[in-house]
NUDRENDO-458766 format. One record per residue (C-alpha): x, y, z; residue in one letter. Coordinates in steps of 0.5 Angstrom, whole numbers. Layout:
N
{{X Y Z} "A"};
...
END
This chain:
913
{{211 75 83} "M"};
{{208 81 79} "P"};
{{204 86 83} "R"};
{{198 85 78} "R"};
{{198 78 78} "D"};
{{198 78 86} "L"};
{{192 83 86} "E"};
{{189 78 81} "G"};
{{190 72 86} "R"};
{{187 76 92} "I"};
{{181 78 88} "A"};
{{179 71 86} "R"};
{{180 68 93} "V"};
{{176 74 96} "A"};
{{171 73 91} "C"};
{{171 65 93} "I"};
{{171 67 100} "V"};
{{165 72 99} "W"};
{{161 68 95} "T"};
{{161 62 100} "A"};
{{160 67 106} "A"};
{{154 69 103} "S"};
{{151 63 102} "L"};
{{153 61 109} "H"};
{{149 67 112} "V"};
{{143 65 107} "L"};
{{143 58 109} "L"};
{{143 58 116} "F"};
{{137 62 117} "P"};
{{134 56 113} "L"};
{{137 51 117} "E"};
{{134 54 123} "V"};
{{127 55 120} "Q"};
{{127 48 118} "A"};
{{127 46 125} "Q"};
{{120 51 127} "T"};
{{113 48 126} "A"};
{{111 49 119} "V"};
{{107 55 117} "G"};
{{110 59 124} "Q"};
{{110 66 123} "A"};
{{115 71 125} "V"};
{{112 76 130} "P"};
{{111 83 127} "S"};
{{108 90 129} "E"};
{{101 90 131} "E"};
{{97 93 125} "R"};
{{93 99 127} "R"};
{{86 99 124} "V"};
{{82 105 122} "Y"};
{{74 104 121} "T"};
{{71 109 116} "T"};
{{63 110 115} "C"};
{{59 113 109} "R"};
{{57 120 109} "I"};
{{50 121 111} "D"};
{{48 128 108} "G"};
{{52 134 105} "A"};
{{59 132 103} "R"};
{{65 136 106} "P"};
{{67 143 102} "V"};
{{74 142 100} "L"};
{{77 149 103} "D"};
{{82 145 108} "G"};
{{78 148 114} "R"};
{{75 141 117} "I"};
{{69 145 120} "D"};
{{63 141 116} "E"};
{{58 137 120} "A"};
{{60 131 116} "A"};
{{67 130 119} "W"};
{{63 129 126} "E"};
{{61 122 124} "A"};
{{68 119 125} "V"};
{{73 120 130} "P"};
{{80 123 129} "W"};
{{86 118 130} "T"};
{{93 120 131} "G"};
{{99 117 136} "D"};
{{104 118 130} "F"};
{{111 115 131} "T"};
{{117 118 128} "Q"};
{{121 115 123} "R"};
{{127 120 122} "S"};
{{132 122 124} "P"};
{{130 118 130} "V"};
{{126 111 129} "Q"};
{{120 109 133} "N"};
{{120 115 138} "V"};
{{114 120 139} "P"};
{{115 126 134} "P"};
{{116 133 136} "S"};
{{109 135 133} "Q"};
{{103 130 133} "Q"};
{{98 129 127} "T"};
{{91 126 126} "E"};
{{87 124 121} "F"};
{{80 122 119} "K"};
{{77 119 113} "I"};
{{70 119 110} "L"};
{{67 116 103} "Y"};
{{61 116 99} "D"};
{{59 112 92} "D"};
{{64 117 88} "E"};
{{70 118 93} "A"};
{{75 118 99} "L"};
{{75 124 103} "Y"};
{{81 125 108} "I"};
{{82 130 113} "A"};
{{89 132 116} "Y"};
{{90 136 123} "R"};
{{98 137 123} "A"};
{{99 140 130} "W"};
{{104 145 131} "D"};
{{107 149 137} "T"};
{{110 154 132} "E"};
{{106 155 127} "P"};
{{110 161 124} "Q"};
{{115 156 122} "L"};
{{111 152 118} "V"};
{{114 152 111} "K"};
{{109 154 105} "R"};
{{114 153 99} "Q"};
{{111 152 92} "L"};
{{113 148 87} "G"};
{{111 144 81} "R"};
{{107 138 82} "R"};
{{110 132 84} "D"};
{{116 136 87} "Y"};
{{114 135 95} "F"};
{{116 142 97} "P"};
{{116 144 105} "G"};
{{111 141 110} "D"};
{{107 136 107} "W"};
{{102 130 109} "V"};
{{101 124 105} "E"};
{{96 118 105} "I"};
{{99 111 102} "N"};
{{93 106 100} "I"};
{{94 99 98} "D"};
{{86 99 95} "S"};
{{88 92 92} "R"};
{{90 89 98} "G"};
{{96 85 95} "D"};
{{101 88 100} "H"};
{{106 90 95} "T"};
{{103 96 91} "T"};
{{100 102 93} "A"};
{{97 109 91} "F"};
{{100 115 94} "S"};
{{97 122 95} "F"};
{{101 128 98} "T"};
{{99 135 99} "V"};
{{104 140 102} "S"};
{{102 146 106} "V"};
{{102 151 100} "S"};
{{97 146 96} "G"};
{{102 143 92} "V"};
{{100 136 90} "R"};
{{104 130 89} "G"};
{{102 123 87} "D"};
{{106 116 86} "E"};
{{105 109 84} "F"};
{{108 105 89} "V"};
{{111 98 87} "S"};
{{115 92 90} "L"};
{{113 93 97} "D"};
{{116 100 97} "G"};
{{122 99 93} "D"};
{{119 103 87} "N"};
{{116 110 87} "W"};
{{113 112 80} "D"};
{{112 120 80} "S"};
{{110 120 73} "S"};
{{103 117 75} "W"};
{{98 123 75} "D"};
{{91 121 77} "P"};
{{86 127 78} "V"};
{{84 129 85} "W"};
{{83 135 89} "E"};
{{86 138 96} "A"};
{{86 144 100} "A"};
{{90 147 106} "T"};
{{89 152 111} "A"};
{{94 155 117} "V"};
{{91 157 124} "D"};
{{94 158 130} "D"};
{{95 151 132} "Q"};
{{98 149 126} "G"};
{{95 147 119} "W"};
{{90 143 116} "T"};
{{88 139 110} "A"};
{{82 136 106} "E"};
{{83 131 100} "A"};
{{78 128 95} "R"};
{{80 122 92} "I"};
{{75 119 87} "P"};
{{75 112 87} "F"};
{{76 112 79} "S"};
{{83 113 81} "Q"};
{{84 107 85} "L"};
{{84 100 83} "R"};
{{80 95 87} "Y"};
{{76 88 87} "G"};
{{68 87 88} "E"};
{{67 85 95} "C"};
{{62 86 101} "A"};
{{67 90 105} "E"};
{{73 93 102} "Q"};
{{79 92 107} "V"};
{{85 96 105} "W"};
{{92 97 107} "G"};
{{93 105 109} "I"};
{{99 109 112} "Q"};
{{99 116 113} "V"};
{{106 120 113} "N"};
{{108 127 115} "R"};
{{114 131 114} "R"};
{{116 137 118} "I"};
{{121 141 114} "F"};
{{125 145 119} "R"};
{{127 139 122} "G"};
{{127 134 116} "E"};
{{123 130 121} "E"};
{{118 124 118} "R"};
{{113 121 122} "S"};
{{108 115 120} "A"};
{{101 113 123} "W"};
{{103 105 123} "Q"};
{{109 104 126} "R"};
{{115 100 122} "V"};
{{120 96 126} "P"};
{{127 99 126} "D"};
{{130 93 122} "D"};
{{124 91 118} "A"};
{{124 90 111} "S"};
{{118 92 106} "G"};
{{113 98 106} "W"};
{{107 96 103} "V"};
{{106 90 107} "S"};
{{107 93 114} "R"};
{{101 98 113} "F"};
{{95 99 118} "G"};
{{88 97 115} "E"};
{{82 101 113} "L"};
{{76 98 114} "R"};
{{68 100 114} "G"};
{{68 101 106} "I"};
{{61 97 104} "T"};
{{57 97 98} "G"};
{{62 100 94} "L"};
{{61 98 86} "R"};
{{67 97 82} "A"};
{{69 103 77} "Q"};
{{68 103 70} "R"};
{{70 110 69} "Q"};
{{72 113 62} "I"};
{{76 118 61} "E"};
{{78 122 55} "I"};
{{83 128 54} "M"};
{{83 130 47} "P"};
{{88 136 45} "Y"};
{{90 140 40} "V"};
{{97 143 38} "V"};
{{100 148 34} "G"};
{{107 149 32} "K"};
{{111 154 29} "A"};
{{119 153 27} "E"};
{{124 158 26} "R"};
{{131 156 23} "F"};
{{137 158 19} "E"};
{{135 159 11} "E"};
{{139 156 6} "V"};
{{139 159 -1} "A"};
{{136 154 -6} "G"};
{{134 149 -1} "D"};
{{127 148 -1} "P"};
{{127 144 5} "F"};
{{131 150 9} "L"};
{{127 156 8} "D"};
{{127 158 15} "G"};
{{120 157 17} "H"};
{{115 151 18} "D"};
{{108 151 21} "E"};
{{103 146 23} "Q"};
{{97 144 27} "A"};
{{95 137 29} "D"};
{{90 134 34} "I"};
{{90 127 38} "G"};
{{87 124 44} "V"};
{{89 120 50} "D"};
{{84 116 54} "G"};
{{83 111 60} "K"};
{{78 106 60} "I"};
{{76 102 66} "G"};
{{75 95 64} "V"};
{{74 92 71} "T"};
{{75 95 78} "G"};
{{82 93 77} "N"};
{{84 93 70} "L"};
{{85 100 66} "V"};
{{86 101 58} "L"};
{{90 107 57} "D"};
{{90 109 49} "L"};
{{93 114 45} "T"};
{{92 116 38} "V"};
{{97 121 34} "N"};
{{101 123 41} "P"};
{{104 129 42} "D"};
{{111 130 46} "F"};
{{112 137 44} "G"};
{{113 139 51} "Q"};
{{118 134 53} "V"};
{{125 136 55} "E"};
{{131 134 51} "A"};
{{136 129 52} "D"};
{{142 131 55} "P"};
{{148 133 50} "A"};
{{154 128 50} "E"};
{{160 125 46} "V"};
{{160 118 46} "N"};
{{167 115 44} "L"};
{{165 108 46} "S"};
{{162 102 42} "A"};
{{156 102 45} "F"};
{{149 105 45} "E"};
{{147 110 50} "T"};
{{142 109 55} "Y"};
{{137 115 55} "F"};
{{131 115 60} "A"};
{{124 115 58} "E"};
{{121 122 58} "K"};
{{114 121 55} "R"};
{{108 121 59} "P"};
{{104 115 56} "F"};
{{110 111 56} "F"};
{{113 113 63} "I"};
{{106 112 67} "E"};
{{106 105 69} "G"};
{{113 103 66} "S"};
{{114 99 72} "N"};
{{110 94 70} "I"};
{{114 92 64} "F"};
{{121 94 67} "D"};
{{124 87 67} "N"};
{{132 87 68} "G"};
{{136 81 65} "V"};
{{140 82 71} "A"};
{{138 86 77} "E"};
{{143 87 82} "A"};
{{144 92 88} "I"};
{{152 93 86} "T"};
{{150 96 79} "G"};
{{154 96 73} "G"};
{{153 96 66} "D"};
{{150 89 65} "F"};
{{145 91 70} "T"};
{{142 96 65} "R"};
{{140 90 60} "D"};
{{132 90 60} "N"};
{{127 86 56} "L"};
{{123 92 55} "F"};
{{126 99 53} "Y"};
{{120 104 51} "S"};
{{125 109 47} "R"};
{{125 104 41} "R"};
{{118 106 40} "I"};
{{118 112 36} "G"};
{{125 113 35} "R"};
{{129 116 29} "A"};
{{128 112 23} "P"};
{{134 107 22} "Q"};
{{134 108 14} "G"};
{{138 113 10} "A"};
{{136 116 4} "A"};
{{140 116 -2} "R"};
{{140 123 -6} "P"};
{{143 124 -13} "A"};
{{147 129 -15} "E"};
{{144 136 -14} "G"};
{{139 133 -9} "E"};
{{137 135 -2} "T"};
{{134 131 3} "V"};
{{129 132 9} "R"};
{{129 127 14} "M"};
{{124 126 19} "P"};
{{126 127 26} "S"};
{{122 121 29} "G"};
{{118 115 27} "T"};
{{110 117 28} "T"};
{{106 113 33} "I"};
{{100 112 30} "L"};
{{97 109 36} "G"};
{{98 106 42} "A"};
{{94 102 48} "A"};
{{96 99 54} "K"};
{{92 95 59} "L"};
{{94 94 66} "S"};
{{92 92 73} "G"};
{{92 87 78} "K"};
{{86 82 79} "T"};
{{83 81 86} "S"};
{{87 74 86} "G"};
{{94 77 85} "G"};
{{95 77 78} "L"};
{{98 83 75} "S"};
{{97 84 68} "I"};
{{101 89 63} "G"};
{{99 89 55} "V"};
{{102 94 51} "L"};
{{101 95 43} "E"};
{{103 100 39} "S"};
{{104 101 31} "V"};
{{109 106 28} "T"};
{{108 109 21} "A"};
{{112 108 15} "E"};
{{116 114 15} "E"};
{{119 117 8} "R"};
{{125 122 7} "A"};
{{123 127 2} "E"};
{{128 129 -3} "L"};
{{128 135 -8} "D"};
{{132 138 -13} "V"};
{{137 144 -10} "L"};
{{135 151 -14} "E"};
{{140 152 -19} "G"};
{{143 145 -19} "A"};
{{145 142 -26} "L"};
{{145 135 -29} "G"};
{{141 132 -24} "S"};
{{135 131 -28} "G"};
{{131 129 -22} "G"};
{{124 132 -19} "R"};
{{121 132 -12} "A"};
{{120 124 -9} "H"};
{{120 120 -3} "E"};
{{124 114 0} "E"};
{{122 110 5} "T"};
{{127 110 11} "V"};
{{123 106 16} "E"};
{{117 101 15} "P"};
{{111 100 18} "L"};
{{112 97 25} "S"};
{{108 93 30} "N"};
{{111 93 38} "Y"};
{{108 88 43} "F"};
{{109 87 50} "A"};
{{105 83 55} "V"};
{{107 82 62} "R"};
{{104 78 68} "V"};
{{106 76 75} "Q"};
{{102 72 80} "Q"};
{{103 74 87} "D"};
{{103 68 93} "L"};
{{103 69 100} "R"};
{{101 76 100} "E"};
{{106 78 95} "G"};
{{112 74 99} "A"};
{{113 70 93} "T"};
{{112 72 86} "T"};
{{112 68 79} "L"};
{{112 72 73} "G"};
{{113 72 65} "A"};
{{114 76 60} "M"};
{{114 76 52} "V"};
{{115 82 47} "T"};
{{115 82 39} "A"};
{{117 87 34} "V"};
{{114 85 27} "N"};
{{116 90 21} "R"};
{{113 90 14} "D"};
{{119 91 10} "I"};
{{118 91 3} "D"};
{{124 95 0} "E"};
{{131 92 -1} "P"};
{{134 98 2} "S"};
{{130 96 9} "L"};
{{133 89 9} "E"};
{{138 91 14} "F"};
{{133 91 19} "M"};
{{130 85 23} "H"};
{{123 83 20} "S"};
{{121 80 26} "A"};
{{124 80 33} "A"};
{{121 76 39} "Y"};
{{123 75 46} "A"};
{{121 72 53} "G"};
{{122 69 60} "G"};
{{120 67 66} "I"};
{{122 70 73} "D"};
{{121 68 81} "L"};
{{122 72 87} "Y"};
{{121 69 94} "H"};
{{122 72 101} "A"};
{{122 69 108} "W"};
{{123 70 115} "R"};
{{118 76 115} "D"};
{{121 78 108} "R"};
{{128 79 111} "T"};
{{131 74 106} "Y"};
{{130 73 99} "Y"};
{{132 69 92} "V"};
{{130 72 85} "R"};
{{131 68 79} "A"};
{{130 69 72} "K"};
{{131 66 65} "A"};
{{130 69 58} "F"};
{{130 67 51} "A"};
{{130 71 44} "S"};
{{130 70 37} "Q"};
{{131 75 31} "V"};
{{129 74 24} "R"};
{{130 77 17} "G"};
{{134 78 11} "D"};
{{142 75 11} "E"};
{{144 82 11} "Q"};
{{140 84 17} "A"};
{{143 78 21} "L"};
{{150 79 19} "L"};
{{149 86 21} "R"};
{{147 83 28} "T"};
{{152 78 29} "Q"};
{{158 84 27} "T"};
{{155 89 32} "S"};
{{158 91 38} "S"};
{{153 87 42} "A"};
{{156 81 39} "H"};
{{162 81 35} "Y"};
{{162 74 32} "F"};
{{167 76 28} "Q"};
{{173 76 33} "R"};
{{178 72 31} "P"};
{{179 69 37} "D"};
{{172 67 39} "V"};
{{170 60 39} "E"};
{{163 60 42} "H"};
{{160 63 36} "A"};
{{160 62 29} "D"};
{{160 68 24} "L"};
{{155 66 19} "D"};
{{153 70 13} "S"};
{{148 66 10} "T"};
{{144 66 17} "R"};
{{137 68 17} "T"};
{{135 67 24} "S"};
{{139 68 31} "L"};
{{137 65 38} "S"};
{{140 66 45} "G"};
{{138 65 52} "H"};
{{140 69 58} "A"};
{{138 69 66} "G"};
{{140 71 73} "S"};
{{140 68 80} "F"};
{{141 72 86} "C"};
{{140 71 94} "V"};
{{140 77 99} "G"};
{{138 80 106} "R"};
{{134 86 106} "S"};
{{132 91 112} "S"};
{{131 98 113} "S"};
{{138 98 117} "G"};
{{143 94 120} "G"};
{{146 88 116} "F"};
{{144 87 108} "R"};
{{147 83 103} "F"};
{{146 80 96} "Q"};
{{150 76 91} "T"};
{{149 73 85} "G"};
{{150 71 78} "L"};
{{148 73 71} "A"};
{{149 70 64} "W"};
{{147 72 56} "R"};
{{149 67 51} "S"};
{{152 70 45} "P"};
{{146 69 40} "G"};
{{142 73 45} "F"};
{{139 79 42} "E"};
{{133 84 45} "I"};
{{135 91 42} "N"};
{{129 91 37} "D"};
{{124 93 43} "L"};
{{129 92 49} "G"};
{{136 94 51} "Y"};
{{142 90 51} "L"};
{{149 92 52} "R"};
{{153 86 50} "H"};
{{152 78 50} "A"};
{{156 73 51} "G"};
{{158 75 58} "D"};
{{158 71 65} "I"};
{{157 76 71} "N"};
{{158 74 78} "Q"};
{{157 80 83} "F"};
{{156 81 91} "G"};
{{154 87 95} "W"};
{{154 87 103} "V"};
{{152 93 107} "S"};
{{151 96 114} "Y"};
{{147 102 116} "R"};
{{146 105 122} "V"};
{{139 109 122} "N"};
{{139 112 129} "D"};
{{143 119 130} "P"};
{{150 118 134} "F"};
{{156 122 135} "S"};
{{155 128 129} "V"};
{{151 123 125} "F"};
{{144 122 123} "N"};
{{145 116 119} "S"};
{{151 112 116} "F"};
{{152 107 111} "Q"};
{{158 103 109} "V"};
{{158 98 103} "N"};
{{162 93 99} "G"};
{{162 91 92} "N"};
{{165 86 88} "E"};
{{164 84 80} "W"};
{{168 78 77} "T"};
{{166 77 69} "N"};
{{168 72 64} "Y"};
{{166 71 57} "D"};
{{162 65 55} "Y"};
{{168 61 54} "E"};
{{170 62 61} "G"};
{{176 67 59} "L"};
{{176 71 66} "H"};
{{176 78 63} "T"};
{{176 82 70} "S"};
{{175 83 77} "H"};
{{173 89 81} "T"};
{{173 91 88} "L"};
{{169 97 91} "N"};
{{168 100 98} "V"};
{{163 106 99} "N"};
{{160 110 104} "F"};
{{154 115 105} "S"};
{{153 119 111} "A"};
{{148 124 113} "S"};
{{150 129 119} "F"};
{{145 132 124} "K"};
{{146 139 121} "N"};
{{143 136 115} "Q"};
{{149 136 111} "W"};
{{151 130 107} "G"};
{{158 126 105} "L"};
{{159 121 100} "Y"};
{{165 117 98} "G"};
{{168 111 94} "N"};
{{174 107 92} "L"};
{{174 102 87} "T"};
{{180 98 84} "R"};
{{180 94 78} "T"};
{{187 90 77} "P"};
{{189 89 69} "A"};
{{184 86 65} "Y"};
{{182 83 58} "K"};
{{177 87 54} "S"};
{{173 83 49} "I"};
{{170 89 46} "T"};
{{176 94 46} "S"};
{{178 92 39} "L"};
{{171 93 36} "R"};
{{171 86 33} "G"};
{{178 84 34} "G"};
{{181 79 39} "P"};
{{181 80 46} "A"};
{{186 85 49} "A"};
{{190 86 56} "R"};
{{189 93 59} "W"};
{{192 96 65} "P"};
{{188 96 71} "G"};
{{185 102 74} "E"};
{{184 106 81} "W"};
{{178 110 82} "E"};
{{176 115 87} "R"};
{{170 119 88} "C"};
{{168 124 94} "L"};
{{161 129 94} "E"};
{{159 133 100} "L"};
{{152 137 100} "G"};
{{150 142 105} "T"};
{{143 143 108} "D"};
{{138 143 102} "P"};
{{133 146 107} "R"};
{{137 153 107} "R"};
{{135 158 101} "W"};
{{142 157 98} "I"};
{{145 150 98} "S"};
{{151 147 95} "L"};
{{153 140 93} "T"};
{{160 140 90} "P"};
{{164 133 88} "G"};
{{170 130 85} "I"};
{{172 124 81} "Y"};
{{178 121 79} "A"};
{{181 115 75} "A"};
{{188 113 74} "N"};
{{190 107 69} "G"};
{{196 103 71} "D"};
{{203 104 67} "E"};
{{201 111 66} "N"};
{{196 109 61} "S"};
{{190 113 63} "Y"};
{{188 119 67} "R"};
{{181 122 68} "Y"};
{{179 128 72} "R"};
{{172 131 73} "E"};
{{169 136 78} "T"};
{{162 138 79} "W"};
{{157 142 83} "A"};
{{150 143 84} "S"};
{{148 150 87} "L"};
{{141 151 89} "T"};
{{138 157 91} "M"};
{{131 159 93} "R"};
{{130 167 94} "P"};
{{123 166 96} "S"};
{{118 160 97} "D"};
{{115 161 89} "A"};
{{122 161 86} "L"};
{{128 156 85} "R"};
{{134 156 81} "F"};
{{139 150 80} "V"};
{{146 151 77} "L"};
{{150 144 75} "N"};
{{156 146 72} "P"};
{{161 140 70} "D"};
{{168 140 68} "Y"};
{{172 133 65} "A"};
{{179 132 63} "R"};
{{181 126 60} "M"};
{{188 124 57} "D"};
{{188 117 55} "S"};
{{194 113 52} "D"};
{{190 108 48} "L"};
{{183 111 45} "Q"};
{{180 107 39} "Y"};
{{180 110 32} "V"};
{{179 106 27} "T"};
{{180 99 24} "T"};
{{184 98 17} "R"};
{{186 92 13} "S"};
{{193 91 10} "F"};
{{196 85 6} "Q"};
{{190 81 8} "G"};
{{191 83 16} "A"};
{{187 87 20} "A"};
{{190 94 23} "R"};
{{187 96 30} "Y"};
{{189 103 30} "I"};
{{189 107 37} "F"};
{{191 114 39} "G"};
{{193 118 45} "S"};
{{187 122 46} "L"};
{{186 129 50} "S"};
{{179 131 51} "Q"};
{{176 137 55} "E"};
{{168 137 56} "T"};
{{164 143 60} "L"};
{{157 142 61} "G"};
{{152 147 65} "I"};
{{145 145 66} "V"};
{{141 151 69} "F"};
{{134 150 71} "R"};
{{129 155 74} "A"};
{{122 154 77} "D"};
{{117 159 78} "I"};
{{111 157 81} "C"};
{{105 162 81} "L"};
{{100 158 84} "T"};
{{100 150 85} "P"};
{{97 149 78} "D"};
{{100 154 74} "L"};
{{108 154 74} "T"};
{{113 156 69} "I"};
{{120 152 68} "Q"};
{{126 153 64} "Y"};
{{131 148 63} "Y"};
{{138 150 59} "G"};
{{144 146 57} "Q"};
{{150 149 54} "P"};
{{155 143 52} "F"};
{{162 143 49} "I"};
{{167 138 48} "S"};
{{173 137 44} "S"};
{{178 132 43} "G"};
{{185 132 40} "T"};
{{189 126 38} "F"};
{{196 124 37} "D"};
{{201 119 38} "G"};
{{198 114 33} "F"};
{{199 106 34} "R"};
{{197 100 32} "R"};
{{195 94 36} "I"};
{{200 88 35} "T"};
{{200 83 41} "V"};
{{194 85 44} "P"};
{{195 80 50} "R"};
{{202 81 51} "A"};
{{205 81 58} "E"};
{{208 88 58} "R"};
{{204 94 56} "Y"};
{{209 97 51} "E"};
{{209 90 47} "D"};
{{202 90 46} "R"};
{{203 96 40} "F"};
{{207 99 35} "Q"};
{{207 107 35} "I"};
{{207 110 28} "Y"};
{{213 114 26} "E"};
{{211 121 24} "T"};
{{214 123 17} "G"};
{{215 120 10} "A"};
{{218 114 8} "A"};
{{223 112 9} "P"};
{{224 115 16} "D"};
{{217 115 18} "G"};
{{210 111 16} "D"};
{{205 116 18} "I"};
{{203 123 15} "R"};
{{197 128 15} "F"};
{{194 131 9} "D"};
{{191 137 10} "A"};
{{187 137 4} "A"};
{{184 131 5} "Q"};
{{183 132 12} "G"};
{{186 125 13} "A"};
{{192 121 16} "Y"};
{{196 117 10} "L"};
{{200 111 13} "V"};
{{205 107 9} "D"};
{{206 102 13} "E"};
{{212 98 9} "D"};
{{215 105 8} "R"};
{{216 103 0} "D"};
{{213 110 -2} "G"};
{{206 108 -3} "A"};
{{200 110 2} "D"};
{{198 103 4} "D"};
{{191 106 8} "Y"};
{{189 112 11} "S"};
{{184 114 16} "F"};
{{180 121 17} "A"};
{{183 126 22} "D"};
{{179 124 29} "P"};
{{180 130 32} "D"};
{{173 133 34} "F"};
{{169 139 37} "E"};
{{162 138 39} "V"};
{{158 145 41} "K"};
{{151 144 43} "E"};
{{145 148 47} "F"};
{{139 145 48} "N"};
{{133 149 52} "S"};
{{126 149 54} "N"};
{{121 154 57} "L"};
{{115 151 59} "V"};
{{108 154 62} "L"};
{{104 149 65} "R"};
{{97 151 67} "W"};
{{92 146 70} "E"};
{{86 150 69} "Y"};
{{81 145 71} "R"};
{{82 138 74} "P"};
{{86 134 69} "G"};
{{85 139 63} "S"};
{{92 142 61} "L"};
{{95 148 57} "L"};
{{102 148 55} "Y"};
{{106 154 52} "V"};
{{113 152 50} "V"};
{{119 155 47} "W"};
{{125 150 45} "S"};
{{131 152 42} "Q"};
{{137 148 40} "G"};
{{144 150 37} "R"};
{{149 145 34} "E"};
{{155 144 31} "Q"};
{{160 139 30} "V"};
{{167 140 27} "A"};
{{174 137 26} "P"};
{{177 142 31} "D"};
{{180 139 37} "G"};
{{182 146 41} "G"};
{{178 147 47} "F"};
{{178 155 49} "D"};
{{172 156 54} "F"};
{{171 164 52} "R"};
{{172 163 45} "D"};
{{168 156 44} "D"};
{{162 159 48} "Y"};
{{162 165 44} "G"};
{{162 161 38} "D"};
{{156 157 41} "L"};
{{151 162 42} "F"};
{{153 166 35} "A"};
{{150 159 32} "L"};
{{144 160 28} "H"};
{{138 157 33} "P"};
{{133 153 31} "H"};
{{127 155 35} "D"};
{{120 151 36} "I"};
{{114 155 39} "F"};
{{108 150 41} "L"};
{{101 151 44} "I"};
{{98 145 47} "K"};
{{91 145 50} "V"};
{{88 139 53} "S"};
{{81 138 56} "R"};
{{79 132 61} "W"};
{{72 129 60} "F"};
{{70 123 65} "A"};
{{64 119 65} "W"};
END
């Protein structure tokens, strides 16, 4: 039996055994539970309680010293428990805290005892960096046992804040409330005071508030973490295990209104092009806008933005995408980042990861993206395209009611965008004059998400709906959907003290539009209805709507240590389409996945902790064609000297791809081996290094990929940090898609042998003058070049033997060859039947991409909530049909390119009532 067939059978048997074993492990606790009394609870750690009181007299002065008389009204509480490196033992240094309140805010005092105060690390950093020693409080003011608000203060005075959700599985540092803190160091350690306005929390109205709280401390020199409320070693969940804060009475629900108007001035400098009225070398503009936050109730908040500006946002990383699929870029704009967890609704959430886990009902990068249309300049005309779609305004209502109902509603309107066209100076015969063409219609984006908590968050029922409506009134824009709707329901249920869980989701979608819009959708890389071997979907050029469904189901076991697992199934029907406001890589797939893990949290031998994982994926198309199966094993280790090690090994036997021919039939591809290893030194040192290597090899010598990288971090002082991340990759692929052509009524799927080299370097610098005044620099030079040769066409895409799947073109003129390069046209000419007449051609696919993106940002919070930004951004870019790679010459050429500079000053002022 051939090795690849044996591997396939072994993988399929392993998949069946794994699924059966997982279900047995899952169902066994259910059988045991069924024999216990209804409603019997599993014993858990005793909850600690701290009782506060209202301030009677003067409020504490925030200087970090805790010497005001007001603090004498409440006792200290301490007796923290270490969580790492050793769990549930006394910490090396104890911590105590007190809590007071008045009608407006919560006040927290910390005493971080330390027998060696000279070793307390006072590192500075930008907000949310959490440098050096720190203390933090997590507050579950809603009392829902699943969400919390986290406030951290470092001994240096740097503040950090995060919104915690999913019972501690998600920590969102983009949440930026307005609060204050101060610290002081003495001969017994250090102290801190914090004031957290109630307007920054969410809670319901009741006679006495009962909030969940947890207080944590980090001791930097030993990388030690300790907590006030003990959490068992093998416990699952975080917020659900908080202690309680009692004693807050007569608290009114906040109805605060926060408004932050801003003004921004921007100047651009770029290369002047003689005769082009749009490229005269400079552009200046000024603008105003406003961000706001309105407390609708104590639990619901309306965020709004009018004419938002994101000029200080860092550029996306450079890349060369040779796949058929759109790159997924992370959101970086503050309005869409804050509270984004509310709308995050993955079609198939899986610990295993994988491309299919990125599909999401809501992808905020769709709002405000670059216009999708293109202008049609006449001869002698030049075009200025808008770089993005203007967001006229957006509003977001979010919160959670006292009954456990989470609500998220987002509404955004983007403007009609027009490209400007004008006549080039000196152009003859154009007869034109300055005019505009619409390249993006007026559009409305809407999303609503609701989730109802039951059993203190151990069970959750949810639903979500999204809608996009476009005002398309020009034929040139009829390639876009006029309307797109999607929605779904989801269920999460946990039992046995949240140790076991099940999650199920189901979605439906519909898009509408002109026939050309629906034809474009059907033939896109997300669907490929035109595949000649597809039977589960019909390509219909008269279609004006398309509907589909999708969903997933998984079961698992969670804990902070020991044995864990997850297994499940996901599907997307061929007509499922959510790319108007969501992200979908490919429909018409069925995915089975499994993950098993064992983690040791307590130190042993040379390790602080150790974890080993196993993953498996099995994929089918919607007709049941088994396309691939993959097995993976990986491990991560933390050593007692604070070094870290990670490695993995992945095997994918020969598989069938339904997308590699870009709309052609399914094709058989050789199997692959993948390996990865990364080692990290102690990140507490003034200099630390994390090098890594990744290697992949295809069977039949079809593919070879090598990538090496490193992360070098240097901290010459507590106020400076430099990070350098070089990355070099080399790929040699025997089969890289080039294009599709037609000959005698038959498709020709043309591939070539690609040799590609890529080098990118990311440099970051943080200069922290004070906790509220920072300077940050980001720079990324990037070069990638690829050369093609050995062109061939796929002939028998699923032939058993690798060499029988294609026919290599012979170089030369007929009758000795069938392909030749024409330098004048920059194209390859193919005479397939060798009759002396060219049958088809394709452009030279060689490429070289050079990019440099950088941002220098000064950020000053000159008063709480009010900000000044001074920004300098620079970009350099060149794309050329030259595949040669030479480090010295390429980098010299990159920095010889004329830069595009943007200078920006933005001032915002925070007002609250």
